[in-house]
Backbone as a chain_set.jsonl record, in Angstrom:
{"seq": "MSTQWKYQVVELKTGLMGGFKLEALQEELDKQGRNGWELVNVVHATPTVSSPTLIFKKEA", "coords": {"N": [[228.444, -44.915, -155.331], [226.703, -43.306, -153.266], [226.192, -42.807, -149.869], [223.06, -43.416, -148.359], [221.169, -41.837, -145.96], [219.68, -42.115, -142.697], [217.033, -39.744, -140.476], [216.471, -38.859, -137.447], [214.308, -36.845, -134.974], [214.403, -35.663, -131.995], [212.705, -34.591, -129.323], [213.797, -33.08, -126.434], [212.312, -32.685, -123.335], [211.448, -30.066, -121.084], [211.395, -28.762, -117.845], [209.052, -26.334, -116.316], [210.302, -24.148, -115.678], [211.978, -24.185, -117.922], [214.133, -25.653, -117.5], [216.416, -28.604, -117.792], [217.054, -32.352, -116.69], [220.337, -33.743, -116.695], [220.365, -35.93, -116.457], [218.388, -36.902, -117.769], [219.034, -36.3, -120.385], [221.179, -37.996, -120.67], [220.144, -40.457, -120.688], [218.488, -40.535, -122.531], [220.176, -39.981, -125.099], [221.901, -42.71, -124.789], [219.919, -44.343, -124.96], [219.2, -43.763, -127.956], [221.791, -44.36, -129.139], [222.238, -47.224, -128.657], [220.506, -47.875, -130.063], [221.491, -47.612, -132.987], [221.649, -44.887, -133.674], [223.324, -42.152, -134.529], [224.215, -38.848, -132.75], [223.936, -35.819, -134.283], [223.909, -33.126, -133.975], [222.548, -30.588, -131.961], [219.587, -28.486, -131.341], [218.709, -25.685, -129.412], [216.87, -23.495, -127.747], [215.747, -21.587, -129.267], [213.498, -19.053, -130.713], [210.853, -20.006, -130.772], [211.093, -22.365, -130.176], [211.532, -24.22, -127.091], [212.897, -26.451, -125.863], [215.491, -28.523, -125.637], [216.458, -29.94, -129.217], [217.234, -32.907, -129.971], [219.015, -34.044, -132.85], [219.449, -36.855, -134.568], [221.352, -39.49, -136.573], [221.561, -42.135, -139.106], [222.364, -44.845, -141.243], [220.484, -45.653, -143.62]], "CA": [[227.379, -44.792, -154.722], [226.646, -42.352, -152.073], [225.169, -43.411, -148.41], [221.781, -42.971, -147.785], [220.831, -41.65, -144.145], [218.116, -41.858, -142.309], [217.208, -39.364, -139.413], [215.381, -38.634, -136.183], [214.573, -35.725, -134.312], [214.002, -36.014, -130.672], [212.738, -33.068, -128.345], [213.822, -33.199, -124.893], [211.189, -32.324, -122.56], [211.663, -29.296, -120.056], [210.193, -28.476, -116.823], [208.413, -25.255, -116.278], [211.503, -23.129, -115.722], [213.055, -24.366, -119.012], [215.881, -26.633, -117.512], [216.33, -30.006, -118.008], [218.025, -32.809, -115.844], [220.999, -34.278, -117.511], [220.357, -37.556, -116.215], [217.407, -37.476, -118.806], [219.901, -36.297, -121.566], [222.062, -39.053, -120.821], [219.259, -41.539, -121.152], [218.188, -40.408, -124.115], [221.528, -40.259, -125.862], [222.517, -43.813, -124.819], [218.511, -45.126, -125.656], [219.017, -43.724, -129.515], [223.136, -44.848, -129.699], [221.594, -48.598, -128.382], [219.663, -48.069, -131.446], [222.071, -47.45, -133.746], [221.876, -43.428, -134.085], [224.605, -41.079, -133.913], [223.939, -37.55, -132.557], [224.901, -34.768, -135.129], [223.305, -31.848, -133.767], [221.621, -30.038, -131.22], [219.204, -27.292, -131.14], [218.709, -25.24, -128.197], [216.608, -22.258, -127.236], [215.2, -21.049, -130.402], [212.451, -18.254, -130.521], [209.694, -20.94, -131.162], [211.354, -23.926, -129.314], [212.413, -24.122, -125.87], [213.614, -27.61, -125.073], [216.709, -29.068, -126.513], [216.141, -31.032, -130.036], [218.659, -33.547, -130.513], [219.25, -34.836, -134.295], [220.273, -38.254, -134.957], [221.232, -39.889, -138.269], [222.102, -43.322, -139.326], [222.361, -45.731, -142.28], [219.256, -45.758, -144.115]], "C": [[227.371, -44.446, -153.42], [225.853, -42.901, -150.821], [224.07, -42.797, -148.172], [221.51, -42.923, -146.53], [219.263, -41.533, -143.805], [218.029, -40.667, -141.173], [216.314, -38.965, -138.766], [215.54, -37.43, -135.59], [213.592, -35.924, -133.006], [213.749, -34.512, -129.735], [212.937, -33.391, -126.997], [213.074, -32.06, -123.858], [211.776, -31.252, -121.512], [211.114, -29.019, -119.297], [209.852, -27.248, -117.243], [209.333, -24.174, -116.295], [212.424, -23.206, -116.897], [214.349, -25.326, -118.981], [215.134, -28.102, -117.422], [217.421, -30.724, -116.984], [218.971, -33.496, -116.89], [221.164, -35.606, -117.593], [219.078, -38.033, -117.559], [218.063, -37.25, -120.388], [220.395, -37.299, -121.594], [221.493, -40.238, -121.034], [218.733, -41.868, -122.614], [219.495, -40.666, -125.273], [221.957, -41.833, -125.953], [221.422, -44.965, -125.135], [218.929, -45.223, -127.57], [220.662, -44.266, -129.683], [222.703, -46.829, -129.639], [221.152, -48.885, -129.773], [220.327, -48.047, -132.388], [222.191, -45.958, -134.338], [222.842, -42.999, -133.47], [224.251, -39.664, -133.946], [224.491, -36.611, -133.615], [224.858, -33.504, -134.804], [222.487, -31.643, -132.735], [221.186, -28.675, -131.284], [218.59, -26.965, -130.121], [218.235, -23.623, -127.929], [216.48, -20.979, -128.354], [213.59, -19.907, -130.135], [211.339, -19.142, -130.134], [210.178, -22.276, -130.296], [212.258, -23.659, -128.111], [212.986, -25.27, -125.182], [214.52, -27.696, -126.263], [216.392, -30.251, -127.856], [217.295, -31.45, -130.56], [218.479, -34.314, -132.106], [220.134, -36.055, -134.557], [220.314, -38.598, -136.27], [221.931, -41.493, -137.995], [221.944, -43.956, -140.558], [221.192, -46.006, -142.746], [219.418, -47.805, -144.745]], "O": [[227.909, -45.101, -152.528], [224.779, -43.464, -151.037], [224.078, -41.632, -147.773], [221.591, -43.968, -145.884], [218.228, -41.114, -144.324], [219.174, -40.477, -140.763], [215.259, -38.657, -139.321], [216.637, -36.872, -135.57], [212.402, -36.237, -132.997], [214.56, -33.598, -129.586], [212.066, -34.07, -126.452], [213.329, -30.862, -123.737], [212.802, -31.694, -120.995], [209.941, -28.851, -119.631], [210.193, -26.885, -118.369], [209.052, -23.221, -117.021], [213.441, -22.518, -116.983], [215.177, -25.654, -119.83], [214.011, -28.534, -117.16], [218.381, -30.12, -116.504], [218.45, -33.834, -117.953], [221.798, -36.295, -118.392], [218.94, -39.134, -118.093], [217.684, -37.88, -121.375], [220.193, -37.882, -122.659], [222.171, -41.132, -121.538], [218.619, -42.82, -123.385], [219.525, -41.549, -126.13], [222.332, -42.265, -127.043], [221.701, -46.12, -125.454], [218.961, -46.231, -128.276], [220.711, -44.757, -130.811], [222.933, -47.551, -130.609], [221.386, -49.888, -130.447], [219.692, -48.714, -133.205], [222.783, -45.802, -135.406], [223.247, -43.229, -132.33], [223.979, -39.171, -135.04], [225.707, -36.715, -133.779], [225.684, -32.717, -135.268], [221.638, -32.507, -132.518], [221.988, -27.741, -131.293], [217.812, -27.809, -129.677], [219.038, -22.69, -127.906], [216.942, -19.838, -128.304], [212.744, -20.228, -129.3], [210.882, -18.936, -129.01], [209.357, -23.079, -129.854], [213.348, -23.089, -128.088], [213.506, -25.16, -124.071], [214.434, -27.208, -127.39], [216.102, -31.399, -127.517], [218.118, -30.87, -131.268], [217.641, -35.207, -132.228], [221.355, -36.073, -134.715], [219.51, -38.158, -137.092], [222.581, -41.889, -137.028], [221.03, -43.364, -141.133], [220.691, -46.898, -142.062], [218.465, -48.361, -145.29]]}, "num_chains": 1, "name": "protein.A"}
């Protein structure tokens, strides 16, 4: 039987100039890790999304 996965997508909010604080990124990664989520991808700066989007997974 293959492993079943759940996914979670978190958008990291940016400031007015499009930047974000590394501390905010670290806090979000630590928070999700404590809850059992594993970071699998980061989508950053697409034409429609300016904020980094973090994609996590864990077993269902």
